[in-house]
ZADO-1210 file (C-alpha; in nm, 4 decimals, padded with zeros to 6 digits):
<atoms>
<atom x="-08.7611" y="-00.1849" z="02.7661" code="UNK" pos="1"/>
<atom x="-08.4063" y="-00.1514" z="02.6400" code="UNK" pos="2"/>
<atom x="-08.2145" y="00.1612" z="02.7358" code="UNK" pos="3"/>
<atom x="-07.9891" y="00.2080" z="02.4320" code="UNK" pos="4"/>
<atom x="-08.1020" y="00.2167" z="02.0692" code="UNK" pos="5"/>
<atom x="-07.8877" y="00.2396" z="01.7569" code="UNK" pos="6"/>
<atom x="-08.0677" y="00.3380" z="01.4378" code="UNK" pos="7"/>
<atom x="-07.8495" y="00.2507" z="01.1416" code="UNK" pos="8"/>
<atom x="-07.8332" y="00.1583" z="00.7749" code="UNK" pos="9"/>
<atom x="-07.5930" y="00.1734" z="00.4822" code="UNK" pos="10"/>
<atom x="-07.8332" y="00.3852" z="00.2763" code="UNK" pos="11"/>
<atom x="-07.9542" y="00.7322" z="00.3642" code="UNK" pos="12"/>
<atom x="-08.3121" y="00.8504" z="00.3332" code="UNK" pos="13"/>
<atom x="-08.4881" y="00.5593" z="00.5040" code="UNK" pos="14"/>
<atom x="-08.6115" y="00.7707" z="00.7944" code="UNK" pos="15"/>
<atom x="-08.3411" y="00.6906" z="01.0525" code="UNK" pos="16"/>
<atom x="-08.3240" y="01.0434" z="01.1927" code="UNK" pos="17"/>
<atom x="-08.7012" y="01.0826" z="01.2125" code="UNK" pos="18"/>
<atom x="-08.7260" y="00.7573" z="01.4059" code="UNK" pos="19"/>
<atom x="-08.4359" y="00.8430" z="01.6383" code="UNK" pos="20"/>
<atom x="-08.5239" y="01.2040" z="01.7153" code="UNK" pos="21"/>
<atom x="-08.8984" y="01.1845" z="01.6605" code="UNK" pos="22"/>
<atom x="-09.0557" y="00.8508" z="01.7268" code="UNK" pos="23"/>
<atom x="-08.8276" y="00.6825" z="01.9812" code="UNK" pos="24"/>
<atom x="-08.8485" y="00.9718" z="02.2327" code="UNK" pos="25"/>
<atom x="-09.2277" y="00.9460" z="02.2097" code="UNK" pos="26"/>
<atom x="-09.2112" y="00.5732" z="02.2759" code="UNK" pos="27"/>
<atom x="-08.9809" y="00.6309" z="02.5735" code="UNK" pos="28"/>
<atom x="-09.2093" y="00.9038" z="02.7068" code="UNK" pos="29"/>
<atom x="-09.5094" y="00.6747" z="02.6751" code="UNK" pos="30"/>
<atom x="-09.3265" y="00.3984" z="02.8583" code="UNK" pos="31"/>
<atom x="-09.2456" y="00.6373" z="03.1441" code="UNK" pos="32"/>
<atom x="-09.6057" y="00.7643" z="03.1523" code="UNK" pos="33"/>
<atom x="-09.7402" y="00.4097" z="03.1777" code="UNK" pos="34"/>
<atom x="-09.5130" y="00.3532" z="03.4778" code="UNK" pos="35"/>
<atom x="-09.6463" y="00.6732" z="03.6359" code="UNK" pos="36"/>
<atom x="-09.3095" y="00.8463" z="03.6235" code="UNK" pos="37"/>
<atom x="-09.2683" y="01.2245" z="03.6262" code="UNK" pos="38"/>
<atom x="-09.1310" y="01.4066" z="03.3258" code="UNK" pos="39"/>
<atom x="-08.8292" y="01.5109" z="03.5319" code="UNK" pos="40"/>
<atom x="-08.7407" y="01.1438" z="03.5704" code="UNK" pos="41"/>
<atom x="-08.6870" y="01.1009" z="03.1945" code="UNK" pos="42"/>
<atom x="-08.3424" y="01.1704" z="03.0505" code="UNK" pos="43"/>
<atom x="-08.2692" y="01.1024" z="02.6833" code="UNK" pos="44"/>
<atom x="-07.9194" y="01.1511" z="02.5443" code="UNK" pos="45"/>
<atom x="-07.8897" y="01.1775" z="02.1688" code="UNK" pos="46"/>
<atom x="-07.5782" y="01.1091" z="01.9616" code="UNK" pos="47"/>
<atom x="-07.5753" y="01.2068" z="01.5934" code="UNK" pos="48"/>
<atom x="-07.3106" y="01.0220" z="01.3941" code="UNK" pos="49"/>
<atom x="-07.2631" y="01.1507" z="01.0415" code="UNK" pos="50"/>
<atom x="-06.9741" y="01.1291" z="00.7970" code="UNK" pos="51"/>
<atom x="-07.0059" y="01.4990" z="00.7150" code="UNK" pos="52"/>
<atom x="-07.1213" y="01.6063" z="01.0605" code="UNK" pos="53"/>
<atom x="-07.3880" y="01.7975" z="00.8702" code="UNK" pos="54"/>
<atom x="-07.6883" y="01.7455" z="01.0979" code="UNK" pos="55"/>
<atom x="-07.8163" y="02.0917" z="01.1893" code="UNK" pos="56"/>
<atom x="-08.0569" y="01.9834" z="01.4627" code="UNK" pos="57"/>
<atom x="-08.0412" y="02.2299" z="01.7520" code="UNK" pos="58"/>
<atom x="-08.2995" y="02.1708" z="02.0233" code="UNK" pos="59"/>
<atom x="-08.4559" y="02.4403" z="02.2356" code="UNK" pos="60"/>
<atom x="-08.3674" y="02.4873" z="02.6009" code="UNK" pos="61"/>
<atom x="-08.5788" y="02.2641" z="02.8189" code="UNK" pos="62"/>
<atom x="-08.6153" y="01.9896" z="02.5605" code="UNK" pos="63"/>
<atom x="-08.6645" y="01.6434" z="02.7053" code="UNK" pos="64"/>
<atom x="-08.3838" y="01.5285" z="02.4733" code="UNK" pos="65"/>
<atom x="-08.0257" y="01.6506" z="02.5035" code="UNK" pos="66"/>
<atom x="-07.7776" y="01.6312" z="02.2163" code="UNK" pos="67"/>
<atom x="-07.4652" y="01.4816" z="02.3695" code="UNK" pos="68"/>
<atom x="-07.2568" y="01.4589" z="02.0585" code="UNK" pos="69"/>
<atom x="-07.2417" y="01.5310" z="01.6867" code="UNK" pos="70"/>
<atom x="-06.9724" y="01.2918" z="01.5840" code="UNK" pos="71"/>
<atom x="-06.7915" y="01.2459" z="01.2551" code="UNK" pos="72"/>
<atom x="-06.7359" y="00.8946" z="01.1324" code="UNK" pos="73"/>
<atom x="-06.3639" y="00.9585" z="01.0950" code="UNK" pos="74"/>
<atom x="-06.3301" y="01.0599" z="01.4590" code="UNK" pos="75"/>
<atom x="-06.1371" y="00.8257" z="01.6877" code="UNK" pos="76"/>
<atom x="-06.3486" y="00.9433" z="01.9797" code="UNK" pos="77"/>
<atom x="-06.6784" y="00.7945" z="01.8636" code="UNK" pos="78"/>
<atom x="-06.6547" y="00.4620" z="02.0407" code="UNK" pos="79"/>
<atom x="-06.4817" y="00.6074" z="02.3461" code="UNK" pos="80"/>
<atom x="-06.7501" y="00.8741" z="02.3957" code="UNK" pos="81"/>
<atom x="-07.0334" y="00.6284" z="02.3556" code="UNK" pos="82"/>
<atom x="-06.8698" y="00.3608" z="02.5678" code="UNK" pos="83"/>
<atom x="-06.8391" y="00.6008" z="02.8604" code="UNK" pos="84"/>
<atom x="-07.2077" y="00.6865" z="02.8550" code="UNK" pos="85"/>
<atom x="-07.3240" y="00.3322" z="02.7869" code="UNK" pos="86"/>
<atom x="-07.1121" y="00.1897" z="03.0685" code="UNK" pos="87"/>
<atom x="-07.2708" y="00.4407" z="03.3059" code="UNK" pos="88"/>
<atom x="-07.6120" y="00.3177" z="03.1955" code="UNK" pos="89"/>
<atom x="-07.5182" y="-00.0456" z="03.2500" code="UNK" pos="90"/>
<atom x="-07.4336" y="00.0333" z="03.6128" code="UNK" pos="91"/>
<atom x="-07.7572" y="00.2260" z="03.6745" code="UNK" pos="92"/>
<atom x="-08.0666" y="00.0951" z="03.8472" code="UNK" pos="93"/>
<atom x="-08.2884" y="-00.0529" z="03.5783" code="UNK" pos="94"/>
<atom x="-08.5783" y="00.1544" z="03.7099" code="UNK" pos="95"/>
<atom x="-08.4032" y="00.4773" z="03.6078" code="UNK" pos="96"/>
<atom x="-08.5659" y="00.6390" z="03.3048" code="UNK" pos="97"/>
<atom x="-08.2370" y="00.7186" z="03.1289" code="UNK" pos="98"/>
<atom x="-08.1815" y="00.6377" z="02.7619" code="UNK" pos="99"/>
<atom x="-07.9268" y="00.6759" z="02.4844" code="UNK" pos="100"/>
<atom x="-08.0318" y="00.7114" z="02.1214" code="UNK" pos="101"/>
<atom x="-07.7700" y="00.6946" z="01.8464" code="UNK" pos="102"/>
<atom x="-07.8541" y="00.8061" z="01.4948" code="UNK" pos="103"/>
<atom x="-07.5932" y="00.6752" z="01.2491" code="UNK" pos="104"/>
<atom x="-07.5924" y="00.8417" z="00.9081" code="UNK" pos="105"/>
<atom x="-07.6148" y="00.6382" z="00.5889" code="UNK" pos="106"/>
<atom x="-07.3705" y="00.6008" z="00.3028" code="UNK" pos="107"/>
<atom x="-07.0924" y="00.3622" z="00.2066" code="UNK" pos="108"/>
<atom x="-06.8348" y="00.5587" z="00.4050" code="UNK" pos="109"/>
<atom x="-07.0208" y="00.4795" z="00.7296" code="UNK" pos="110"/>
<atom x="-06.9624" y="00.1049" z="00.6998" code="UNK" pos="111"/>
<atom x="-06.6595" y="00.1214" z="00.9302" code="UNK" pos="112"/>
<atom x="-06.8688" y="00.2952" z="01.1923" code="UNK" pos="113"/>
<atom x="-07.1497" y="00.0435" z="01.1497" code="UNK" pos="114"/>
<atom x="-06.8986" y="-00.2316" z="01.2187" code="UNK" pos="115"/>
<atom x="-06.7603" y="-00.0590" z="01.5279" code="UNK" pos="116"/>
<atom x="-07.1068" y="00.0293" z="01.6561" code="UNK" pos="117"/>
<atom x="-07.2282" y="-00.3261" z="01.6092" code="UNK" pos="118"/>
<atom x="-06.9407" y="-00.4552" z="01.8242" code="UNK" pos="119"/>
<atom x="-07.0491" y="-00.2120" z="02.0934" code="UNK" pos="120"/>
<atom x="-07.4136" y="-00.3153" z="02.0566" code="UNK" pos="121"/>
<atom x="-07.3384" y="-00.6857" z="02.0771" code="UNK" pos="122"/>
<atom x="-07.1525" y="-00.6390" z="02.4052" code="UNK" pos="123"/>
<atom x="-07.4046" y="-00.4092" z="02.5735" code="UNK" pos="124"/>
<atom x="-07.7520" y="-00.5501" z="02.5046" code="UNK" pos="125"/>
<atom x="-07.8389" y="-00.2679" z="02.2670" code="UNK" pos="126"/>
<atom x="-08.1355" y="-00.2721" z="02.0325" code="UNK" pos="127"/>
<atom x="-08.0454" y="-00.2043" z="01.6697" code="UNK" pos="128"/>
<atom x="-08.3182" y="-00.0573" z="01.4502" code="UNK" pos="129"/>
<atom x="-08.2814" y="-00.0803" z="01.0722" code="UNK" pos="130"/>
<atom x="-08.5597" y="00.1115" z="00.8944" code="UNK" pos="131"/>
<atom x="-08.6520" y="00.0730" z="00.5291" code="UNK" pos="132"/>
<atom x="-08.9212" y="00.1692" z="00.2800" code="UNK" pos="133"/>
<atom x="-09.1191" y="-00.0775" z="00.0703" code="UNK" pos="134"/>
<atom x="-08.8975" y="-00.0185" z="-00.2306" code="UNK" pos="135"/>
<atom x="-08.6489" y="-00.2680" z="-00.3678" code="UNK" pos="136"/>
<atom x="-08.3383" y="-00.0524" z="-00.3245" code="UNK" pos="137"/>
<atom x="-08.4209" y="00.0184" z="00.0397" code="UNK" pos="138"/>
<atom x="-08.4986" y="-00.3473" z="00.1103" code="UNK" pos="139"/>
<atom x="-08.1660" y="-00.4547" z="-00.0438" code="UNK" pos="140"/>
<atom x="-07.9844" y="-00.1917" z="00.1645" code="UNK" pos="141"/>
<atom x="-08.1611" y="-00.3104" z="00.4795" code="UNK" pos="142"/>
<atom x="-08.0489" y="-00.6674" z="00.4069" code="UNK" pos="143"/>
<atom x="-07.6929" y="-00.5439" z="00.3487" code="UNK" pos="144"/>
<atom x="-07.6943" y="-00.3752" z="00.6906" code="UNK" pos="145"/>
<atom x="-07.8271" y="-00.6879" z="00.8637" code="UNK" pos="146"/>
<atom x="-07.5627" y="-00.9016" z="00.6898" code="UNK" pos="147"/>
<atom x="-07.2921" y="-00.6578" z="00.7979" code="UNK" pos="148"/>
<atom x="-07.4056" y="-00.6777" z="01.1588" code="UNK" pos="149"/>
<atom x="-07.4166" y="-01.0557" z="01.1391" code="UNK" pos="150"/>
<atom x="-07.0656" y="-01.0815" z="00.9922" code="UNK" pos="151"/>
<atom x="-06.9311" y="-00.8565" z="01.2691" code="UNK" pos="152"/>
<atom x="-07.0943" y="-01.0773" z="01.5306" code="UNK" pos="153"/>
<atom x="-06.9522" y="-01.3902" z="01.3660" code="UNK" pos="154"/>
<atom x="-06.5975" y="-01.2520" z="01.3745" code="UNK" pos="155"/>
<atom x="-06.6246" y="-01.1573" z="01.7413" code="UNK" pos="156"/>
<atom x="-06.7874" y="-01.4894" z="01.8410" code="UNK" pos="157"/>
<atom x="-07.0432" y="-01.2909" z="02.0395" code="UNK" pos="158"/>
<atom x="-07.4131" y="-01.3279" z="02.1045" code="UNK" pos="159"/>
<atom x="-07.6106" y="-01.1951" z="01.8055" code="UNK" pos="160"/>
<atom x="-07.7460" y="-00.8431" z="01.8599" code="UNK" pos="161"/>
<atom x="-08.1167" y="-00.7684" z="01.8788" code="UNK" pos="162"/>
<atom x="-08.1929" y="-00.6360" z="01.5307" code="UNK" pos="163"/>
<atom x="-08.5386" y="-00.5000" z="01.4577" code="UNK" pos="164"/>
<atom x="-08.6175" y="-00.4134" z="01.0976" code="UNK" pos="165"/>
<atom x="-08.8839" y="-00.1457" z="01.0664" code="UNK" pos="166"/>
<atom x="-09.1004" y="-00.0986" z="00.7579" code="UNK" pos="167"/>
<atom x="-09.1273" y="00.2795" z="00.7638" code="UNK" pos="168"/>
<atom x="-09.3957" y="00.5158" z="00.6317" code="UNK" pos="169"/>
<atom x="-09.6635" y="00.2547" z="00.5751" code="UNK" pos="170"/>
<atom x="-09.9423" y="00.4650" z="00.4257" code="UNK" pos="171"/>
<atom x="-10.3027" y="00.4191" z="00.3166" code="UNK" pos="172"/>
<atom x="-10.1977" y="00.3054" z="-00.0315" code="UNK" pos="173"/>
<atom x="-10.0090" y="00.0102" z="00.1161" code="UNK" pos="174"/>
<atom x="-10.3095" y="-00.0772" z="00.3316" code="UNK" pos="175"/>
<atom x="-10.5349" y="-00.0690" z="00.0228" code="UNK" pos="176"/>
<atom x="-10.2946" y="-00.2927" z="-00.1712" code="UNK" pos="177"/>
<atom x="-10.2906" y="-00.5411" z="00.1155" code="UNK" pos="178"/>
<atom x="-10.6695" y="-00.5579" z="00.1210" code="UNK" pos="179"/>
<atom x="-10.6852" y="-00.5958" z="-00.2567" code="UNK" pos="180"/>
<atom x="-10.4486" y="-00.8911" z="-00.2264" code="UNK" pos="181"/>
<atom x="-10.6607" y="-01.0304" z="00.0573" code="UNK" pos="182"/>
<atom x="-10.3701" y="-01.0155" z="00.3003" code="UNK" pos="183"/>
<atom x="-10.3209" y="-00.8853" z="00.6500" code="UNK" pos="184"/>
<atom x="-10.0965" y="-00.5776" z="00.6428" code="UNK" pos="185"/>
<atom x="-09.7932" y="-00.7457" z="00.8026" code="UNK" pos="186"/>
<atom x="-09.8347" y="-01.0483" z="00.5778" code="UNK" pos="187"/>
<atom x="-09.8328" y="-00.8161" z="00.2759" code="UNK" pos="188"/>
<atom x="-09.5143" y="-00.6422" z="00.3978" code="UNK" pos="189"/>
<atom x="-09.3379" y="-00.9757" z="00.4506" code="UNK" pos="190"/>
<atom x="-09.4440" y="-01.0933" z="00.1058" code="UNK" pos="191"/>
<atom x="-09.3150" y="-00.7700" z="-00.0496" code="UNK" pos="192"/>
<atom x="-08.9762" y="-00.8189" z="00.1172" code="UNK" pos="193"/>
<atom x="-08.9625" y="-01.1837" z="00.0052" code="UNK" pos="194"/>
<atom x="-09.0357" y="-01.0846" z="-00.3550" code="UNK" pos="195"/>
<atom x="-08.7616" y="-00.8199" z="-00.3445" code="UNK" pos="196"/>
<atom x="-08.4974" y="-01.0494" z="-00.1946" code="UNK" pos="197"/>
<atom x="-08.5904" y="-01.3930" z="-00.3201" code="UNK" pos="198"/>
<atom x="-08.6785" y="-01.6848" z="-00.0944" code="UNK" pos="199"/>
<atom x="-08.3223" y="-01.7853" z="00.0013" code="UNK" pos="200"/>
<atom x="-08.2159" y="-01.4324" z="00.1013" code="UNK" pos="201"/>
<atom x="-08.5464" y="-01.3771" z="00.2807" code="UNK" pos="202"/>
<atom x="-08.4943" y="-01.6925" z="00.4895" code="UNK" pos="203"/>
<atom x="-08.1426" y="-01.5698" z="00.5695" code="UNK" pos="204"/>
<atom x="-08.2871" y="-01.2355" z="00.6807" code="UNK" pos="205"/>
<atom x="-08.5418" y="-01.3991" z="00.9099" code="UNK" pos="206"/>
<atom x="-08.2674" y="-01.6029" z="01.0752" code="UNK" pos="207"/>
<atom x="-08.0646" y="-01.2914" z="01.1532" code="UNK" pos="208"/>
<atom x="-08.3229" y="-01.0533" z="01.2964" code="UNK" pos="209"/>
<atom x="-08.5194" y="-01.0459" z="01.6192" code="UNK" pos="210"/>
<atom x="-08.8288" y="-00.9371" z="01.4354" code="UNK" pos="211"/>
<atom x="-09.0127" y="-00.7083" z="01.1962" code="UNK" pos="212"/>
<atom x="-09.2423" y="-00.4227" z="01.2907" code="UNK" pos="213"/>
<atom x="-09.3765" y="-00.1187" z="01.1103" code="UNK" pos="214"/>
<atom x="-09.4503" y="00.2511" z="01.1465" code="UNK" pos="215"/>
<atom x="-09.7259" y="00.4442" z="00.9764" code="UNK" pos="216"/>
<atom x="-09.6587" y="00.7467" z="00.7593" code="UNK" pos="217"/>
<atom x="-09.6548" y="01.0578" z="00.9767" code="UNK" pos="218"/>
<atom x="-09.4898" y="01.2859" z="00.7209" code="UNK" pos="219"/>
<atom x="-09.7695" y="01.5417" z="00.7488" code="UNK" pos="220"/>
<atom x="-09.6981" y="01.5913" z="01.1199" code="UNK" pos="221"/>
<atom x="-09.3169" y="01.5780" z="01.0987" code="UNK" pos="222"/>
<atom x="-09.3218" y="01.8324" z="00.8166" code="UNK" pos="223"/>
<atom x="-09.4880" y="02.0947" z="01.0377" code="UNK" pos="224"/>
<atom x="-09.2417" y="02.0796" z="01.3290" code="UNK" pos="225"/>
<atom x="-09.0267" y="02.3767" z="01.4228" code="UNK" pos="226"/>
<atom x="-08.6547" y="02.3389" z="01.3441" code="UNK" pos="227"/>
<atom x="-08.5613" y="02.3643" z="01.7119" code="UNK" pos="228"/>
<atom x="-08.8276" y="02.1311" z="01.8477" code="UNK" pos="229"/>
<atom x="-08.8907" y="01.7616" z="01.8122" code="UNK" pos="230"/>
<atom x="-09.2253" y="01.5938" z="01.8517" code="UNK" pos="231"/>
<atom x="-09.1871" y="01.5062" z="02.2182" code="UNK" pos="232"/>
<atom x="-09.1404" y="01.8762" z="02.3054" code="UNK" pos="233"/>
<atom x="-09.4914" y="01.9555" z="02.1845" code="UNK" pos="234"/>
<atom x="-09.6778" y="01.7061" z="02.3979" code="UNK" pos="235"/>
<atom x="-09.5084" y="01.6837" z="02.7393" code="UNK" pos="236"/>
<atom x="-09.7579" y="01.9308" z="02.8895" code="UNK" pos="237"/>
<atom x="-10.0553" y="01.7359" z="02.7541" code="UNK" pos="238"/>
<atom x="-09.9227" y="01.4020" z="02.8757" code="UNK" pos="239"/>
<atom x="-09.7838" y="01.4718" z="03.2214" code="UNK" pos="240"/>
<atom x="-10.0258" y="01.7465" z="03.3245" code="UNK" pos="241"/>
<atom x="-10.3289" y="01.5667" z="03.1793" code="UNK" pos="242"/>
<atom x="-10.4137" y="01.8761" z="02.9763" code="UNK" pos="243"/>
<atom x="-10.6995" y="01.8282" z="02.7305" code="UNK" pos="244"/>
<atom x="-10.7358" y="02.0006" z="02.3950" code="UNK" pos="245"/>
<atom x="-11.0347" y="02.1979" z="02.5225" code="UNK" pos="246"/>
<atom x="-10.8460" y="02.3094" z="02.8355" code="UNK" pos="247"/>
<atom x="-10.5500" y="02.4254" z="02.6283" code="UNK" pos="248"/>
<atom x="-10.7704" y="02.6275" z="02.3938" code="UNK" pos="249"/>
<atom x="-10.9611" y="02.7859" z="02.6849" code="UNK" pos="250"/>
<atom x="-10.6346" y="02.8776" z="02.8574" code="UNK" pos="251"/>
<atom x="-10.5124" y="03.0335" z="02.5334" code="UNK" pos="252"/>
<atom x="-10.8275" y="03.2456" z="02.5023" code="UNK" pos="253"/>
<atom x="-10.7810" y="03.3587" z="02.8620" code="UNK" pos="254"/>
<atom x="-10.4210" y="03.4659" z="02.7953" code="UNK" pos="255"/>
<atom x="-10.5334" y="03.6474" z="02.4824" code="UNK" pos="256"/>
<atom x="-10.8027" y="03.8439" z="02.6636" code="UNK" pos="257"/>
<atom x="-10.5903" y="03.9246" z="02.9687" code="UNK" pos="258"/>
<atom x="-10.2701" y="04.0070" z="02.7820" code="UNK" pos="259"/>
<atom x="-10.1762" y="04.2608" z="02.5194" code="UNK" pos="260"/>
<atom x="-10.1603" y="04.0097" z="02.2345" code="UNK" pos="261"/>
<atom x="-10.2372" y="04.0430" z="01.8656" code="UNK" pos="262"/>
<atom x="-10.4685" y="03.8228" z="01.6635" code="UNK" pos="263"/>
<atom x="-10.1617" y="03.6991" z="01.4801" code="UNK" pos="264"/>
<atom x="-10.0194" y="03.5796" z="01.8137" code="UNK" pos="265"/>
<atom x="-10.3484" y="03.4044" z="01.8901" code="UNK" pos="266"/>
<atom x="-10.3489" y="03.2334" z="01.5501" code="UNK" pos="267"/>
<atom x="-09.9905" y="03.1109" z="01.5880" code="UNK" pos="268"/>
<atom x="-10.0492" y="02.9825" z="01.9401" code="UNK" pos="269"/>
<atom x="-10.3671" y="02.8050" z="01.8282" code="UNK" pos="270"/>
<atom x="-10.1720" y="02.6359" z="01.5491" code="UNK" pos="271"/>
<atom x="-09.9168" y="02.5172" z="01.8072" code="UNK" pos="272"/>
<atom x="-10.1955" y="02.3561" z="02.0099" code="UNK" pos="273"/>
<atom x="-10.3398" y="02.1908" z="01.6992" code="UNK" pos="274"/>
<atom x="-09.9945" y="02.0575" z="01.6078" code="UNK" pos="275"/>
<atom x="-09.9427" y="01.9289" z="01.9612" code="UNK" pos="276"/>
<atom x="-10.2722" y="01.7461" z="01.9363" code="UNK" pos="277"/>
<atom x="-10.1645" y="01.5863" z="01.6088" code="UNK" pos="278"/>
<atom x="-09.8365" y="01.4863" z="01.7738" code="UNK" pos="279"/>
<atom x="-10.0411" y="01.3097" z="02.0395" code="UNK" pos="280"/>
<atom x="-10.1857" y="01.0821" z="01.7712" code="UNK" pos="281"/>
<atom x="-09.8289" y="00.9746" z="01.6918" code="UNK" pos="282"/>
<atom x="-09.7652" y="00.9389" z="02.0651" code="UNK" pos="283"/>
<atom x="-10.0586" y="00.6959" z="02.0855" code="UNK" pos="284"/>
<atom x="-09.9102" y="00.4914" z="01.8014" code="UNK" pos="285"/>
<atom x="-09.5858" y="00.4599" z="01.9962" code="UNK" pos="286"/>
<atom x="-09.7614" y="00.2218" z="02.2369" code="UNK" pos="287"/>
<atom x="-09.7866" y="-00.0403" z="01.9655" code="UNK" pos="288"/>
<atom x="-09.4250" y="00.0110" z="01.8635" code="UNK" pos="289"/>
<atom x="-09.2932" y="-00.0440" z="02.2155" code="UNK" pos="290"/>
<atom x="-09.5099" y="-00.3514" z="02.2612" code="UNK" pos="291"/>
<atom x="-09.3895" y="-00.4900" z="01.9288" code="UNK" pos="292"/>
<atom x="-09.0228" y="-00.4430" z="02.0167" code="UNK" pos="293"/>
<atom x="-09.0730" y="-00.5824" z="02.3675" code="UNK" pos="294"/>
<atom x="-09.2556" y="-00.8882" z="02.2354" code="UNK" pos="295"/>
<atom x="-09.0268" y="-00.9697" z="01.9439" code="UNK" pos="296"/>
<atom x="-08.8222" y="-01.2730" z="02.0377" code="UNK" pos="297"/>
<atom x="-08.5035" y="-01.4138" z="01.8950" code="UNK" pos="298"/>
<atom x="-08.5517" y="-01.7147" z="01.6739" code="UNK" pos="299"/>
</atoms>
């Protein structure tokens, strides 16, 4: 599994931040769990790059993820700060469970940063994730981002970066449409992209990416998260301590009976357990995502 991921795109609103702060940490956690690592072995550094530096994410103490930088796109320190951390990672033992996630905000004024970041990615074996929705404007923006990365690589005469395009928020309606058209889901997604771009541009896209994968729509779960917690913070106890839903609820009832707690406290704590259990369903989906990215090969 790669150790550094850039999530980028020229258009905002495609789910970059949710993937970077929500889904990727789950995938990393799952990878560590499969290798029988302890939670203390996992270290995830998060960089938020935004032209307005407006991201208000503030994680609670003890979060598995640490925010190492909120960087403006007009800052001269962006590349220097990231290079320092990435170079440390390159020198580390590959068995270390240390990762860097970089969320790059959308918008035309981030193009310079996309260019600089892509140079960094090309030189350091970094995975670039470009999410999009199944809507024409998002597909066109995704293609623009891929073309930008390709042009940067061409100018630097470097090895092409590993670019994974991710069809985001694939919901039940899309699955129904695929069945009605007698297509497998991934076949339907590819056909949708081809119709949006045209055959020539679609062929160009395929030549420039390492592969296409997808994520289901987890908006209902993401929408219930606390402002100071990300999804991985809800499930670490369940995963690494092998806590079951029933055990968690029984332990909660015990605390309620033994402590001086109100029914309101009990209700809120029970809702936290229910939310954690829903987060685990997303955690399970992360297995497929990691396997997809690991198995996607350059053409």
